[in-house]
C-alpha positions in Angstrom: -0.7 13.0 -0.6 -2.8 10.6 1.4 -1.5 8.7 4.4 -2.8 5.2 5.3 -1.6 3.6 8.5 -0.5 0.0 7.9 0.4 -2.3 10.8 2.1 -5.5 9.7 -0.2 -7.6 11.8 -3.3 -6.0 10.2 -1.8 -6.5 6.8 -1.4 -10.2 7.4 -5.1 -10.4 8.4 -6.2 -8.2 5.4 -4.4 -10.2 2.7 -7.1 -12.8 2.2 -9.6 -9.9 1.8 -7.5 -8.2 -0.9 -9.1 -10.1 -3.7 -12.6 -9.2 -2.6 -12.7 -5.9 -4.5 -15.0 -4.0 -2.1 -14.4 -1.3 0.4 -16.4 -0.6 3.5 -15.3 3.1 3.8 -17.3 5.7 2.1 -15.4 8.6 0.4 -13.2 9.5 3.3 -10.4 11.8 2.3 -8.7 11.9 5.6 -6.0 9.5 6.9 -7.3 6.0 7.5 -6.0 4.9 10.9 -5.5 1.3 11.8 -4.8 0.2 15.4 -1.1 -0.9 15.7 -0.1 -4.0 17.5 2.2 -1.9 19.7 5.4 -3.3 18.3 8.1 -0.9 17.2 9.6 -1.4 13.7 11.8 0.7 11.6 10.8 1.6 8.0 13.7 -0.5 6.8 12.5 -3.5 8.8 8.9 -3.0 7.5 10.3 -2.8 4.0 12.3 -6.0 4.5 9.2 -7.8 5.7 7.2 -6.7 2.7 10.1 -7.5 0.3 10.2 -11.0 1.8 6.5 -11.7 1.1 5.5 -13.9 -1.8 4.6 -11.9 -4.8 0.8 -12.3 -4.4 0.9 -11.2 -0.8 3.1 -8.2 -1.7 0.5 -7.3 -4.3 -2.2 -7.6 -1.6 -0.3 -5.2 0.7 0.1 -2.6 -2.0 -3.5 -3.0 -3.1 -4.8 -2.4 0.5 -2.6 0.6 0.9 -4.0 2.1 -2.4 -7.6 1.2 -1.5 -7.3 2.6 2.0 -5.8 5.9 0.7 -9.2 7.4 0.0 -11.8 7.8 -2.7 -9.3 8.0 -5.6 -7.9 4.6 -4.7 -11.3 3.0 -4.1 -11.7 2.2 -7.8 -8.6 0.0 -7.8 -9.7 -3.6 -8.5 -6.2 -5.2 -8.6 -2.5 -4.4 -8.7 -1.4 -5.5 -12.2 2.2 -4.5 -11.9 4.6 -3.5 -9.1 8.2 -2.6 -8.7 10.3 -1.5 -5.8 11.4 2.0 -6.3 14.3 4.1 -5.0 14.0 5.0 -1.3 12.1 8.3 -0.5 13.8 10.2 2.3 15.5 6.9 3.3 12.2 5.0 3.4 11.5 1.9 1.2 9.0 2.5 -1.6 7.2 0.7 -4.3 5.4 1.8 -7.5 2.2 -0.2 -8.2 -0.2 -0.1 -11.2 -3.9 -0.5 -10.6 -5.9 -2.3 -13.4 -3.2 -1.5 -15.9 -4.3 2.2 -16.0 -3.0 4.2 -13.1 0.3 4.2 -11.1 0.7 4.8 -7.4 3.7 5.3 -5.2 3.7 3.7 -1.7 6.3 4.8 0.8 6.7 2.8 4.0 7.5 5.0 7.1 9.0 4.3 10.5 5.6 4.8 12.2 4.4 1.7 10.4 2.3 3.6 8.0 2.4 4.1 4.2 2.3 7.4 2.3 0.4 6.8 -0.9 0.5 9.2 -3.8 -1.3 8.9 -7.1 -2.9 8.2 -9.4 -0.4 9.1 -12.1 0.6 7.9 -15.6 1.9 4.3 -15.8 5.7 4.1 -16.2 6.3 0.4 -15.3 5.4 -2.7 -17.2 3.5 -5.7 -15.7 
């Protein structure tokens, strides 16, 4: 399991870059840390904010989480399908498919980070 810290303010700034398809990080398998804006937010509140985003921006958020998760996510070029999944340990989660070939699970946590697992077989449709 890889952890990628995602602060909502950073996500908003990163969304326009989601379509670029390039990553500046070289094969780092450790957690990718992003500076938080200092605001406290519960996992449910973060999940609600992501849920409220337009579909394209929500795809961008999930795409960045996958790409920032490490080398295995670096090959993801686009999120071709996504679906909110059952909460994991009470935290909101989504399943996302990259390029129609690999599925990832993204779990939002109270520390404003996302736990990203995958890739795995695709079980959701676009």
